[in-house]
C-alpha positions as MATLAB code, in Angstrom:
seq = 'XXXXXXXXXXXXXXXXXXXXXXXXXXXXXXXXXXXXXXXXXXXXXXXXXXXXXXXXXXXXXXXXXXXXXXXXXXXXXXXXXXXXXXXXXXXXXXXXXXXXXXXXXXXXXXXXXXXXXXXXXXXXXXXXXXXXXXXXXXXXXXXXXXXXXXXXXXXXXXXXXXXXXXXXXXXXXXXXXXXXXXXXXXXXXXXXXXXXXXXXXXXXXXXXXXXXXXXXXXXXXXXXXXXXXXXXXXXXXXXXXXXXXXXXXXXXXXXXXXXXXXXXXXXXXXXXXXXXXXXXXXXXXXXXXXXXXXXXXXXXXXXXXXXXXXXXXXXXXXXXXXXXXXXXXXXXXXXXXXXXXXXXXXXXXXXXXXXXXXXXXXXXXXXXXXXXXXXXXXXXXXXXXXXXXXXXXXXXXX';
ca = [
      -8.926   52.452    2.697;
      -8.391   49.512    0.438;
     -11.388   47.804   -0.263;
     -11.880   44.184    1.177;
     -13.682   43.063   -1.836;
     -10.192   44.042   -3.822;
      -8.070   42.901   -1.387;
     -10.083   39.271   -1.935;
      -9.585   39.471   -5.372;
      -5.977   39.447   -5.296;
      -5.830   37.086   -2.433;
      -7.548   34.322   -4.652;
      -5.273   35.260   -7.829;
      -2.234   34.406   -5.468;
      -3.529   31.294   -3.990;
      -4.656   29.795   -7.063;
      -0.999   30.457   -8.235;
       0.593   26.477   -8.906;
       3.405   27.220   -6.182;
       0.810   28.512   -3.497;
      -1.704   25.958   -4.032;
       1.154   23.159   -3.567;
       2.246   24.861   -0.256;
      -0.982   24.952    1.131;
      -2.050   21.089    0.210;
       1.453   19.989    1.371;
       0.689   22.011    4.419;
      -2.635   20.915    5.547;
      -2.125   17.196    4.336;
       0.704   16.981    6.691;
      -1.162   18.570    9.695;
      -3.822   15.984    9.203;
      -1.644   12.786    8.864;
       0.175   14.357   12.022;
      -3.088   13.956   13.891;
      -5.066   11.028   12.052;
      -3.312    7.838   12.212;
      -4.452    7.001    7.816;
      -3.122    4.232    5.644;
      -0.617    4.976    3.314;
      -2.932    4.349   -0.041;
      -5.497    6.364    1.610;
      -3.066    9.850    1.239;
      -2.803   10.487   -2.794;
      -7.278   10.438   -1.873;
      -6.475   13.016    0.856;
      -4.516   15.098   -1.449;
      -6.557   15.430   -4.251;
      -9.496   16.066   -1.643;
      -7.381   19.016    0.050;
      -6.938   20.404   -3.246;
     -10.090   20.075   -4.703;
     -11.296   21.580   -1.417;
      -9.132   24.367   -1.515;
      -9.638   25.446   -5.262;
     -13.596   24.974   -5.041;
     -13.753   27.492   -1.755;
     -11.594   30.135   -3.637;
     -13.826   29.985   -6.324;
     -16.579   30.799   -4.031;
     -14.672   33.204   -1.976;
     -16.386   36.446   -3.338;
     -19.739   34.893   -3.849;
     -22.249   35.624   -0.973;
     -23.006   32.050   -0.096;
     -24.008   29.851    2.983;
     -20.958   27.304    2.201;
     -20.496   24.449    0.090;
     -23.682   23.402   -2.138;
     -22.364   19.983   -3.021;
     -19.130   17.971   -1.620;
     -16.009   17.771   -4.321;
     -15.671   14.421   -5.768;
     -12.099   13.827   -4.207;
     -13.538   14.200   -0.790;
     -16.337   12.074   -1.534;
     -13.429    9.421   -2.546;
     -12.011    9.979    0.916;
     -15.130    9.237    2.770;
     -15.680    6.114    0.948;
     -12.159    4.934    1.571;
     -12.540    5.705    5.016;
     -15.427    3.372    5.094;
     -13.975    0.724    3.123;
     -10.722    0.816    5.355;
     -13.494   -0.097    8.824;
     -12.207    3.178   10.315;
     -14.691    4.594   12.244;
     -16.547    7.543   11.877;
     -14.407    9.476   14.365;
     -11.709    9.144   11.899;
     -13.377   10.883    9.099;
     -14.481   13.816   11.672;
     -10.794   14.272   12.844;
      -9.758   14.737    9.307;
     -12.081   17.720    9.128;
     -11.183   18.796   12.383;
      -7.296   19.074   11.711;
      -8.211   20.609    8.123;
     -10.495   23.346   10.041;
      -7.680   24.024   12.657;
      -4.714   23.988   10.177;
      -7.079   26.581    7.994;
      -7.292   28.689   10.967;
      -3.845   28.933   11.268;
      -3.618   30.107    7.806;
      -6.046   32.601    7.838;
      -4.854   34.362   10.963;
      -1.087   34.545    9.162;
      -2.838   36.081    6.226;
      -4.960   38.171    7.677;
      -2.212   39.119    9.732;
       0.012   40.439    6.747;
      -2.942   42.386    4.928;
      -2.329   46.208    4.272;
      -2.673   48.033    7.488;
      -5.756   50.203    5.931;
      -7.932   46.991    6.116;
     -10.286   46.455    8.726;
      -8.161   43.164   10.153;
     -10.881   42.295   12.710;
     -13.512   42.633   10.330;
     -11.974   40.629    7.842;
     -11.048   37.627   10.085;
     -14.466   37.162   11.470;
     -15.669   37.342    7.707;
     -13.070   34.751    6.600;
     -13.677   32.310    9.250;
     -17.675   32.798    9.574;
     -17.691   31.773    5.415;
     -14.876   29.108    6.189;
     -17.072   27.525    8.811;
     -19.933   27.135    6.706;
     -17.976   25.882    4.247;
     -16.478   23.298    6.734;
     -20.119   22.481    8.156;
     -21.956   21.581    4.643;
     -18.720   19.916    3.759;
     -18.623   17.371    6.851;
     -22.341   17.165    6.856;
     -22.070   15.828    3.285;
     -19.108   13.197    3.984;
     -20.896   11.986    6.589;
     -23.852   11.093    4.536;
     -21.312    9.196    1.984;
     -19.753    7.724    4.720;
     -22.767    6.123    6.383;
     -24.094    5.001    3.253;
     -20.914    2.966    2.245;
     -20.798    1.381    5.845;
     -24.405    0.249    5.453;
     -23.125   -1.248    2.181;
     -20.640   -3.104    3.511;
     -22.808   -4.179    6.602;
     -25.347   -5.543    4.259;
     -22.495   -8.124    2.240;
     -21.363   -8.775    5.385;
     -18.020   -7.619    5.089;
     -17.294   -5.971    7.991;
     -18.564   -9.023   10.246;
     -16.556  -11.401    8.609;
     -13.130   -9.277    8.430;
     -13.806   -8.585   12.452;
     -14.055  -12.166   13.031;
     -11.050  -13.092   10.985;
      -9.190  -10.323   12.480;
      -9.678  -11.814   15.796;
      -8.440  -15.056   14.683;
      -5.280  -13.372   13.314;
      -4.577  -11.647   16.290;
      -4.847  -14.917   18.474;
      -8.013  -14.488   20.022;
     -10.357  -17.193   20.978;
     -12.382  -18.100   18.089;
     -13.302  -22.018   17.430;
     -12.914  -23.560   13.885;
     -16.846  -24.203   13.660;
     -17.675  -20.494   14.396;
     -14.940  -19.243   11.803;
     -16.137  -21.607    9.323;
     -19.631  -20.694    9.413;
     -18.937  -17.117    9.269;
     -16.609  -17.845    5.882;
     -19.851  -19.463    4.500;
     -18.654  -22.950    5.374;
     -15.049  -22.839    4.462;
     -13.657  -26.062    6.018;
     -11.066  -25.631    8.839;
     -10.571  -28.272   11.156;
      -8.063  -30.756    9.677;
      -7.749  -29.064    6.586;
      -4.611  -27.651    4.726;
      -4.962  -24.015    4.928;
      -2.817  -21.769    2.175;
      -3.417  -18.075    2.427;
      -3.041  -15.499   -0.255;
      -2.720  -11.560   -0.042;
      -3.930  -10.002   -3.252;
      -2.634   -6.301   -3.279;
      -3.613   -3.769   -5.919;
      -0.758   -1.388   -6.928;
      -2.948    1.464   -8.137;
      -6.285    2.486   -7.307;
      -7.750    1.530  -10.582;
      -6.945   -2.201  -10.317;
      -8.807   -2.897   -7.062;
     -11.914   -3.949   -8.735;
      -9.630   -6.471  -10.376;
      -8.431   -8.330   -7.092;
     -11.472  -10.566   -6.491;
     -11.434  -12.027  -10.067;
      -7.916  -12.031  -10.203;
      -7.856  -14.107   -6.885;
     -10.770  -16.277   -7.972;
      -8.656  -17.185  -11.253;
      -5.486  -17.912   -9.211;
      -7.211  -20.229   -6.730;
      -8.941  -22.144   -9.674;
      -5.476  -23.239  -10.871;
      -5.053  -25.586   -7.916;
      -7.387  -28.862   -8.233;
     -10.107  -29.114   -5.761;
      -9.286  -25.984   -3.846;
     -11.875  -24.259   -1.853;
     -11.731  -20.257   -1.658;
     -12.415  -17.937    1.380;
     -12.256  -14.042    0.657;
     -12.328  -11.618    3.115;
     -12.116   -7.916    2.007;
      -9.911   -5.745    4.622;
     -10.532   -2.856    2.612;
      -7.741   -0.689    0.836;
      -6.235   -1.998   -1.870;
      -5.796   -5.552   -0.325;
      -7.951   -8.651   -0.551;
      -7.074  -11.648    1.694;
      -8.180  -15.066    0.571;
      -7.491  -18.847    1.710;
      -7.582  -21.940    0.037;
      -8.546  -25.085    1.738;
      -6.801  -27.999    0.025;
      -6.219  -31.801    0.052;
      -2.528  -31.571   -0.729;
      -0.609  -28.089   -1.045;
       0.890  -27.220   -4.140;
       4.513  -28.269   -4.074;
       5.979  -25.335   -6.438;
       5.306  -22.226   -7.354;
       4.660  -22.895  -10.682;
       1.341  -24.790   -9.840;
      -0.056  -21.423   -9.519;
      -1.245  -20.133  -12.329;
      -0.821  -16.142  -12.653;
      -0.455  -15.924  -16.227;
      -2.442  -12.589  -17.510;
      -1.745  -10.914  -14.524;
       0.351   -7.567  -14.913;
       2.756   -7.340  -11.815;
       2.395   -3.537  -12.329;
      -1.397   -3.640  -11.282;
      -1.844   -6.708   -8.960;
       0.688   -8.972   -7.018;
       0.104  -12.006   -4.867;
       2.118  -13.110   -1.900;
       1.535  -16.578   -0.605;
       1.897  -18.209    2.478;
       2.823  -21.642    3.446;
       0.730  -24.595    3.777;
      -0.248  -25.465    7.265;
      -3.358  -27.475    9.185;
      -5.956  -26.195   10.954;
      -7.289  -22.954   12.326;
      -3.333  -22.723   13.440;
      -2.636  -23.101   10.133;
      -4.934  -20.385    8.927;
      -3.431  -18.082   11.289;
       0.554  -19.165   10.540;
       0.008  -18.918    6.517;
      -1.459  -15.415    6.481;
       1.684  -14.382    8.656;
       3.457  -16.001    6.166;
       1.816  -14.138    3.125;
       2.076  -10.826    5.047;
       6.269  -11.501    5.373;
       6.677  -12.738    1.904;
       4.160   -9.544    0.731;
       7.510   -7.188    2.420;
       9.268   -9.024   -0.648;
       6.674   -9.023   -3.232;
       6.101   -5.376   -3.022;
       9.815   -4.468   -2.789;
      10.566   -1.545   -5.255;
      12.726   -3.319   -7.573;
      10.768   -6.719   -7.843;
       8.388   -7.158  -10.667;
       7.049  -10.568  -10.319;
       3.068  -11.104   -9.826;
       3.521  -14.001   -7.710;
       5.930  -14.233   -4.704;
       5.736  -17.652   -2.706;
       6.764  -17.599    1.199;
       8.966  -20.817    0.567;
      10.862  -19.146   -1.989;
      11.938  -15.920    0.019;
      11.656  -17.439    3.522;
      15.162  -16.161    4.188;
      14.901  -12.983    2.441;
      11.985  -12.092    4.725;
      14.077  -12.782    7.511;
      16.253   -9.999    6.774;
      13.500   -7.388    6.048;
      12.686   -6.522    9.997;
      15.601   -4.365   10.044;
      16.508   -2.943    6.902;
      19.618   -1.131    8.251;
      21.374   -3.847    9.320;
      19.884   -6.177    6.249;
      21.597   -3.645    3.958;
      24.886   -3.404    5.755;
      24.794   -7.494    5.611;
      24.337   -7.276    1.614;
      26.883   -4.775    0.907;
      29.292   -6.307    3.251;
      29.046   -9.555    1.636;
      29.080   -8.413   -1.910;
      31.795   -5.892   -1.633;
      32.760   -4.315   -5.179;
      30.108   -6.901   -6.596;
      27.415   -4.264   -5.310;
      28.263   -1.452   -7.648;
      24.838   -0.501   -9.320;
      26.133   -0.856  -12.938;
      27.085   -4.716  -12.089;
      23.338   -6.109  -12.655;
      24.331   -8.397  -15.192;
      27.447   -9.795  -13.394;
      25.017  -10.314  -10.059;
      22.705  -12.424  -11.853;
      25.181  -14.543  -13.482;
      26.868  -15.223  -10.339;
      23.524  -16.440   -8.662;
      22.190  -18.639  -11.506;
      25.787  -20.630  -11.109;
      25.198  -20.624   -7.467;
      21.390  -21.793   -7.577;
      21.384  -24.387  -10.126;
      23.777  -27.479  -10.770;
      24.315  -26.813  -14.441;
      27.813  -26.931  -16.345;
      29.487  -23.906  -17.734;
      27.926  -24.873  -20.981;
      24.168  -25.035  -19.647;
      24.990  -21.991  -18.041;
      26.230  -20.286  -20.728;
      22.966  -21.663  -23.188;
      20.693  -20.885  -20.647;
      21.728  -17.315  -20.242;
      22.630  -16.833  -24.035;
      26.520  -16.188  -23.574;
      29.180  -17.900  -24.874;
      30.773  -20.494  -22.134;
      34.252  -18.204  -22.110;
      32.013  -15.190  -20.918;
      30.602  -17.030  -17.826;
      33.934  -17.926  -16.984;
      35.269  -14.495  -17.401;
      32.156  -13.221  -15.248;
      33.003  -15.409  -12.404;
      36.663  -14.576  -12.679;
      35.956  -10.487  -12.451;
      32.902  -11.420   -9.394;
      35.571  -13.222   -7.719;
      38.012  -10.535   -8.047;
      35.417   -8.184   -6.414;
      34.400  -10.667   -3.528;
      38.090  -11.027   -2.817;
      37.352  -14.829   -2.490;
      35.601  -18.061   -4.667;
      31.808  -17.842   -5.295;
      30.944  -20.944   -3.694;
      33.028  -19.712    0.164;
      29.991  -18.697    2.123;
      27.564  -19.382   -0.711;
      24.452  -19.271    1.413;
      25.394  -15.741    2.444;
      26.051  -14.317   -1.057;
      22.929  -15.716   -2.924;
      20.997  -14.203    0.555;
      22.886  -11.132   -0.556;
      22.579  -11.259   -3.661;
      18.682  -11.840   -3.496;
      18.235   -8.650   -0.983;
      20.191   -6.234   -2.996;
      18.377   -6.876   -6.225;
      15.170   -6.535   -4.285;
      15.732   -3.717   -2.015;
      19.186   -1.895   -2.825;
      20.001   -2.014   -6.811;
];
């Protein structure tokens, strides 16, 4: 008979192959995400956790141990991220349950394809007993980390503040006085509110969110800032103001790298209704702020309000943009589209446009003529639609 130990040695070598490892990780992650509704920014941590778990398990297959002696680092990060997203403990447990079910299906398949001279029943029992011990220990350690993080968040008051603000945003009946008290005395009633959503573009930038938001708020004279931590890569802020900023230029986002952090700012509005509306505006603006081709740290709702109306139906918006732009939608015509937009959104003369763009005025005229040939009509015909189509194309389609 082929020795089980010999077969296990070959099995481990096969599974540590990069291709087999990628297959295992993607299959298991897909099984988990099919069962558990996790925020998108948790997926990279989940992928790392599954991979580290599997490699660590394989490393101990031939060792006669009861299970994992310590939690792999990415699994610890996963537990903490689930807590910071204010997801309940059942979510963490369901992640492990789904992984365990996927592992059982895998084990049955692997043993089924093992050499016939092996005792398949004994091999499956051995394999699954070891896996169960691994899962039991990992779950125990993960739960302990999760509970520690939840307690830390609770001590800071983040959970209570987030829950109350979430109720307000959901339209539940919460008085201005109660909301103000929970936000540390932040004025609500009769005061202008401007909401800001700060988003970290990568996990390494999360710790810089709050200092960056505080600096941004300090650029508005007399603003009082309230901060809410919803978890993940976002931070919510509300500024109580005597007078709202009239232009995007009043917000000082200098020094903020848009590859790391981006801000979306809602329209100013008064009272608790304004508190809610401004946040919704900021959320709408964020859909533009995070678009793949946009590389700007600060997006103000008033500047992209019309564009946000298109983001709810990307298919229809894409058809609209391409129909309006016609030949001007060719991928290589970025420069030409930029010139057309500049001409349509300023009152500058051809000479002034040329100076601003750093080109000859005859080049401006030539580009406009070229654009009009591609459009089939003068650029000022349906100018509003054309600017909107240019903006959508630049943000989402180019």
